[in-house]
C-alpha positions in Angstrom: 88.8 -18.4 -4.2 88.8 -22.2 -4.8 91.6 -24.2 -3.2 93.4 -27.3 -4.5 94.7 -29.2 -1.5 94.3 -32.8 -2.5 94.2 -32.4 -6.3 96.2 -30.7 -9.0 95.1 -27.2 -9.8 94.2 -26.3 -13.5 97.5 -24.4 -13.8 99.4 -27.6 -12.7 97.9 -29.9 -15.3 99.6 -30.5 -18.6 98.4 -28.5 -21.5 97.5 -30.1 -24.8 100.4 -28.6 -26.7 102.8 -30.4 -24.3 100.9 -33.7 -24.5 104.0 -35.8 -25.4 106.2 -34.3 -22.6 106.4 -36.9 -19.9 109.0 -38.9 -17.8 110.2 -42.1 -19.4 112.5 -40.8 -22.2 116.1 -40.0 -22.4 117.2 -36.4 -21.7 118.2 -35.8 -25.3 114.8 -36.8 -26.6 113.1 -34.7 -23.9 114.9 -31.6 -25.0 114.0 -32.2 -28.7 110.4 -32.8 -27.8 110.2 -29.6 -25.7 111.8 -27.6 -28.5 109.4 -28.9 -31.2 106.3 -28.7 -29.1 107.1 -25.2 -27.8 107.5 -24.1 -31.4 104.1 -25.8 -32.2 102.5 -23.9 -29.3 104.0 -20.6 -30.3 102.9 -21.0 -33.9 99.4 -21.8 -32.8 99.1 -18.9 -30.5 100.6 -16.4 -32.9 97.9 -17.3 -35.4 95.2 -16.2 -33.0 96.8 -13.4 -31.1 96.1 -9.7 -31.4 97.7 -7.4 -34.0 99.7 -5.5 -31.5 101.6 -8.7 -30.6 102.0 -10.2 -34.0 100.9 -9.5 -37.6 99.5 -12.2 -39.9 102.5 -11.9 -42.1 104.8 -13.8 -39.8 105.9 -17.1 -41.5 106.8 -20.4 -40.0 110.5 -19.9 -40.8 110.4 -16.6 -39.0 108.8 -18.2 -35.9 111.6 -20.8 -35.9 114.1 -18.0 -35.5 112.2 -16.6 -32.4 111.7 -19.9 -30.6 114.1 -21.6 -28.1 117.4 -23.2 -29.2 118.8 -26.4 -27.6 121.1 -24.3 -25.4 118.1 -22.5 -23.9 116.3 -25.8 -23.2 119.4 -27.3 -21.6 119.3 -24.4 -19.1 115.9 -25.7 -17.8 113.4 -23.3 -16.4 115.9 -20.5 -16.5 116.4 -20.9 -20.3 113.0 -21.8 -21.6 111.4 -18.9 -19.8 107.9 -18.3 -21.3 107.7 -21.9 -22.6 107.8 -23.2 -19.0 104.6 -24.6 -17.6 104.0 -26.4 -14.3 102.6 -29.4 -16.2 106.0 -30.3 -17.6 108.1 -29.3 -14.6 109.0 -32.9 -13.7 110.6 -33.3 -17.2 112.2 -29.9 -16.9 113.8 -31.0 -13.6 115.0 -34.2 -15.4 116.8 -32.0 -17.9 118.2 -29.8 -15.0 119.7 -32.9 -13.4 121.7 -33.5 -16.6 123.3 -30.0 -16.4 127.1 -29.7 -16.0 126.5 -27.3 -13.2 124.6 -29.7 -11.0 126.8 -32.6 -12.0 129.9 -30.7 -10.8 128.1 -29.9 -7.6 127.1 -33.6 -7.0 130.6 -34.7 -7.7 131.8 -32.4 -5.0 129.1 -33.4 -2.5 129.6 -37.1 -3.0 133.4 -37.0 -3.2 133.9 -38.8 0.2 130.8 -41.1 -0.1 131.3 -44.8 -0.6 130.4 -46.6 -3.8 127.1 -47.9 -2.5 125.8 -44.3 -1.9 127.1 -43.1 -5.2 125.3 -46.0 -7.0 122.1 -45.3 -5.0 122.3 -41.6 -6.2 122.8 -42.7 -9.8 119.9 -45.3 -9.6 117.6 -42.7 -8.1 118.2 -40.3 -11.0 117.8 -43.0 -13.6 114.6 -44.3 -12.1 113.2 -40.7 -11.9 114.0 -40.1 -15.6 112.6 -43.4 -16.6 109.3 -42.6 -14.9 109.7 -45.3 -12.2 108.4 -43.1 -9.6 108.1 -45.5 -6.6 111.6 -46.9 -7.1 113.0 -43.4 -7.4 111.1 -42.2 -4.3 112.4 -45.1 -2.3 116.0 -44.4 -3.3 115.6 -40.7 -2.7 114.2 -41.2 0.8 117.2 -43.4 1.7 119.6 -40.8 0.2 118.0 -37.9 2.1 119.3 -39.5 5.4 122.8 -40.2 4.0 123.7 -36.8 2.6 122.0 -33.7 3.9 123.9 -31.4 1.5 122.4 -32.8 -1.7 119.4 -30.5 -2.0 118.6 -32.0 -5.4 117.4 -35.1 -3.6 114.7 -33.0 -1.8 113.9 -31.2 -5.1 113.2 -34.5 -6.8 111.1 -35.8 -3.9 109.2 -32.5 -3.7 108.2 -32.8 -7.4 107.2 -36.4 -7.0 105.0 -35.7 -4.0 103.5 -32.6 -5.7 102.7 -33.9 -9.2 102.7 -37.7 -8.8 101.6 -38.5 -5.3 99.5 -35.3 -4.9 100.7 -34.9 -1.3 101.3 -31.2 -1.1 102.3 -31.1 2.6 105.1 -33.5 2.0 106.1 -31.6 -1.1 106.1 -28.3 0.9 108.4 -29.9 3.5 110.8 -31.1 0.7 111.0 -27.6 -0.9 111.6 -26.0 2.5 114.7 -28.3 2.8 115.9 -27.4 -0.6 115.6 -23.7 0.3 117.5 -24.3 3.5 120.3 -26.5 2.2 120.8 -24.6 -1.1 120.7 -21.3 0.8 123.5 -22.5 3.1 125.6 -23.4 0.1 124.9 -20.0 -1.6 123.2 -21.9 -4.5 121.0 -18.9 -5.5 119.5 -20.6 -8.6 118.3 -23.6 -6.8 117.1 -21.6 -3.8 115.0 -19.5 -6.2 113.8 -22.6 -8.0 112.5 -24.1 -4.8 110.9 -20.8 -3.8 108.7 -20.9 -6.9 107.5 -24.4 -6.1 106.7 -23.3 -2.5 104.8 -20.3 -3.9 102.8 -22.6 -6.2 101.6 -24.7 -3.3 100.7 -21.6 -1.3 98.6 -20.5 -4.3 96.9 -23.9 -4.3 96.0 -23.2 -0.7 94.6 -19.8 -1.5 97.5 -18.0 0.2 98.2 -15.5 -2.5 100.0 -13.0 -0.4 102.4 -15.6 0.8 102.9 -16.8 -2.8 103.7 -13.2 -3.9 106.1 -12.8 -1.0 107.9 -16.1 -1.9 108.3 -15.2 -5.6 109.5 -11.7 -4.6 112.1 -13.5 -2.4 113.1 -15.6 -5.5 113.7 -12.4 -7.5 115.8 -10.9 -4.8 117.8 -14.1 -4.6 118.3 -14.3 -8.4 117.3 -10.9 -10.0 117.5 -12.1 -13.6 115.3 -15.2 -13.1 112.7 -14.3 -15.7 110.1 -16.9 -14.8 110.2 -15.7 -11.2 109.5 -12.2 -12.4 106.5 -13.4 -14.4 105.1 -15.5 -11.6 105.4 -12.6 -9.2 103.4 -10.5 -11.7 100.7 -13.2 -11.7 100.3 -13.2 -7.9 100.3 -9.4 -7.9 97.5 -9.5 -10.5 95.5 -11.9 -8.3 96.0 -9.3 -5.5 94.8 -6.6 -7.9 98.0 -4.5 -7.9 98.4 -3.3 -11.5 101.0 -0.8 -10.5 103.3 -3.7 -9.6 102.2 -6.0 -12.3 102.9 -3.8 -15.4 106.6 -3.1 -14.6 107.2 -6.8 -13.9 105.5 -7.9 -17.1 107.5 -5.4 -19.1 110.7 -6.8 -17.6 109.7 -10.4 -18.5 108.7 -9.3 -22.1 112.1 -7.6 -22.6 113.8 -10.8 -21.6 111.6 -13.0 -23.8 108.9 -11.7 -26.1 107.1 -15.1 -26.0 105.8 -13.9 -22.7 103.4 -11.6 -24.7 101.6 -14.7 -25.9 101.6 -16.2 -22.4 100.3 -13.0 -20.9 97.6 -12.6 -23.6 96.3 -16.1 -22.8 96.6 -16.0 -19.0 93.3 -15.6 -17.1 95.1 -14.2 -14.1 95.5 -10.9 -16.0 91.9 -10.7 -17.2 91.1 -8.0 -14.5 93.6 -5.5 -16.1 93.4 -6.1 -19.8 93.3 -2.4 -20.7 96.5 -1.7 -18.8 98.2 -4.7 -20.4 97.1 -3.7 -23.9 98.7 -0.3 -23.2 101.8 -2.1 -22.1 101.9 -4.1 -25.4 101.6 -0.8 -27.3 104.4 0.7 -25.3 106.7 -2.3 -25.8 105.9 -2.3 -29.6 106.6 1.4 -29.9 109.9 1.2 -28.0 111.0 -1.8 -30.1 110.1 0.0 -33.3 112.1 3.0 -32.2 115.0 0.9 -31.2 115.0 -1.0 -34.5 114.7 2.2 -36.6 117.7 3.7 -34.7 119.7 0.6 -35.5 118.6 0.6 -39.1 119.9 4.2 -39.4 123.2 3.1 -37.9 123.4 0.2 -40.3 122.7 2.5 -43.3 125.5 4.8 -42.1 127.9 1.9 -41.9 126.9 0.6 -45.3 127.4 4.1 -46.8 130.9 4.3 -45.3 131.7 0.9 -46.6 130.3 1.7 -50.0 132.2 5.0 -50.3 135.5 3.4 -49.2 135.1 0.6 -51.7 134.3 3.2 -54.5 137.4 5.3 -53.5 139.7 2.3 -53.5 138.5 1.2 -56.9 139.0 4.8 -58.2 142.6 4.8 -57.2 143.2 1.6 -59.1 142.8 -1.2 -56.6 140.4 -4.2 -57.0 137.9 -5.1 -54.3 136.3 -8.6 -54.1 132.5 -8.7 -54.8 131.9 -10.1 -51.3 132.9 -6.7 -49.9 130.1 -4.9 -51.7 126.9 -3.9 -49.9 124.2 -4.6 -52.4 122.8 -7.6 -50.5 122.9 -5.6 -47.3 120.8 -2.9 -48.9 118.3 -5.4 -50.0 118.0 -6.9 -46.5 117.6 -3.4 -45.1 114.5 -3.0 -47.4 113.2 -6.2 -45.9 113.7 -4.7 -42.4 111.7 -1.6 -43.4 108.8 -3.8 -44.7 108.8 -5.9 -41.5 108.8 -2.8 -39.2 105.8 -1.5 -41.2 103.7 -4.5 -39.9 103.8 -2.6 -36.6 103.8 -5.4 -34.1 106.0 -6.6 -31.2 107.0 -9.8 -33.0 107.6 -8.1 -36.3 109.9 -5.5 -34.6 111.8 -8.4 -32.9 112.2 -10.1 -36.3 113.5 -6.9 -37.8 115.8 -6.6 -34.8 117.1 -10.2 -35.5 117.7 -9.4 -39.2 119.6 -6.2 -38.2 121.7 -8.2 -35.8 122.7 -10.6 -38.6 123.3 -7.7 -41.0 125.4 -5.9 -38.4 127.6 -8.9 -37.9 128.1 -9.4 -41.6 128.8 -5.7 -42.0 131.2 -5.7 -39.1 133.0 -8.7 -40.8 133.2 -6.8 -44.1 134.4 -3.6 -42.3 137.2 -5.6 -40.6 138.2 -7.1 -44.0 138.1 -3.7 -45.7 140.3 -2.3 -42.9 142.9 -5.0 -43.7 142.7 -4.1 -47.4 143.2 -0.4 -46.5 146.2 -1.3 -44.4 147.6 -3.2 -47.3 147.1 -0.2 -49.6 148.5 2.1 -47.0 151.7 0.0 -46.9 151.9 0.0 -50.7 151.6 3.8 -50.8 154.2 4.2 -48.1 156.6 2.1 -50.1 155.9 4.0 -53.3 156.4 7.3 -51.4 159.6 6.1 -49.9 160.9 5.2 -53.4 159.9 8.6 -54.8 161.6 10.4 -52.0 164.8 8.4 -52.7 164.7 9.4 -56.3 164.1 13.1 -55.4 167.1 12.9 -53.0 169.3 11.5 -55.8 168.2 14.3 -58.2 168.8 17.0 -55.5 172.2 15.6 -54.7 173.3 16.0 -58.3 175.0 19.5 -59.1 173.0 20.4 -62.2 175.0 23.5 -63.1 178.3 21.7 -62.5 177.2 18.9 -64.9 176.0 21.6 -67.3 179.5 23.1 -67.5 181.2 19.8 -67.6 179.0 18.6 -70.5 179.5 21.9 -72.2 183.3 21.7 -71.8 183.4 18.1 -72.9 181.1 18.8 -75.8 183.7 21.1 -77.3 185.6 18.0 -78.5 182.7 17.3 -80.8 181.2 20.8 -81.4 184.4 22.5 -82.7 185.3 19.9 -85.3 181.6 19.9 -86.5 181.6 23.7 -86.7 184.8 23.8 -88.6 183.6 21.2 -91.0 180.8 23.4 -92.1 183.4 25.7 -93.8 181.4 28.8 -93.0 182.1 31.6 -90.5 178.9 30.9 -88.6 179.4 27.1 -88.5 181.2 27.2 -85.2 178.4 29.3 -83.7 175.8 27.0 -84.9 177.6 24.0 -83.4 178.1 25.8 -80.1 174.5 26.8 -80.0 173.3 23.3 -80.5 175.7 22.0 -77.8 174.5 24.7 -75.4 170.8 23.8 -76.1 171.5 20.1 -75.6 173.4 20.7 -72.4 170.6 23.0 -71.0 167.9 20.4 -71.9 169.8 17.4 -70.5 171.2 18.9 -67.3 168.6 21.7 -66.4 165.3 21.3 -68.2 164.9 17.5 -68.2 165.9 17.0 -64.4 163.5 19.8 -63.4 160.7 18.2 -65.4 161.4 14.9 -63.8 161.5 16.6 -60.4 158.1 18.3 -61.0 156.6 15.1 -62.3 157.8 13.1 -59.2 156.7 15.9 -56.9 153.2 15.7 -58.4 153.1 11.9 -58.2 154.4 12.2 -54.6 151.7 14.6 -53.6 149.0 12.4 -55.2 150.3 9.4 -53.3 150.5 11.4 -50.1 146.9 12.6 -50.6 145.7 9.0 -51.2 147.6 7.8 -48.2 146.0 10.6 -46.1 142.5 9.5 -47.4 143.2 5.8 -46.6 144.4 6.6 -43.1 141.2 8.7 -42.5 139.1 5.9 -43.8 140.8 3.4 -41.5 140.1 5.7 -38.6 136.5 5.9 -39.6 136.2 2.1 -39.9 137.9 1.8 -36.5 135.4 4.2 -35.0 132.4 2.2 -36.4 133.9 -1.0 -35.2 134.3 0.4 -31.7 130.8 1.8 -31.7 129.3 -1.4 -33.0 126.1 -2.1 -31.1 125.4 -5.8 -30.6 121.7 -6.6 -30.9 
């Protein structure tokens, strides 16, 4: 195995797609450049990758949804994951130094330092970012004797010695100091960070077992450090240990699917391509299955939403157009078509679409629940009013009123009957009075009672349905699966 002691190894040189990434620009510009050039790199590699990883139907707009956002880039090597390459690691460290986490740490470390030392620290960082390597190195060397707790000084020096001075022994010494000081301060991220650099130099020296051990230590120090997982897989591949490589690569891919492209183009894995292709197929099938399950769940939610909207409209309430699920159904068709492309990236795109649909559906469900609560309150008020009317009807003594009306009616019925000047006139008048009293005091109240009871039962049934639907919506909201 060729060693690279006094020169940069091929894996340490800047690739063509990162040609514009170099020290000498402001952090904000660096982040924008990494974002745009990472997208360019991903677009180029997707166009030539195998069909298991990505189909030819993936558009540029879709790729933009799969690439790294500014927040990821602000998190440095931890955030850009598969987009990280050693050739741009000096710029990535420039971005890392601008992080709030490191700034807070430095503020604490230099809290008791005098103004001269604080200014020296500021100047060293500015010179590093400006690409004034010799000035930065001079200030950093002076700082290293002033404040032993600032491991970032040794990190900057190590990167300068490794990539700009090509003095790997001095770089190794600096990274050892980072590991020591960051470890004492329980700064797991920076300890793991330095372990990756140390492993890189060991690889340059041909010491692959040591490199593997160091990256394994980095994983133990920070288990969710994806790039450490990937690099450990690389060293295990060089040691011809596929049983270790495959689980590590799967973990990396599950964290960031862009690793599929990186793995596909990495020569370190050429000795186990058949196993890796099987891994790609396994990842694709798992992603397809996961997406199909979520699609089914989405359809069930949409069906519940649709049926609830239909029911509410049937009982006489209006529902805004925004609550309807027509657009959701159309997007679900798009998901089905994307899954049919049968690749890892297409499944991930479908997953992303489902995530957006699920969030929109969850929003609609929450709004619909509020509408159901409003209807529930209206029905409860109506039921309360009806019960009050029934109580009034029940309180009235119908037969007592019947006899009172019948008795009082004699004042009118007798004169009318006598005025008919026939023997049967009085009977006719009394019969009419009796019929009128029966209708007004017995038949009409009973009819009103029966009508109110029927309306009351209808309202209670509707209320029961609304309560059940609120419960169903609550259950779906509780079971909502974030994607």
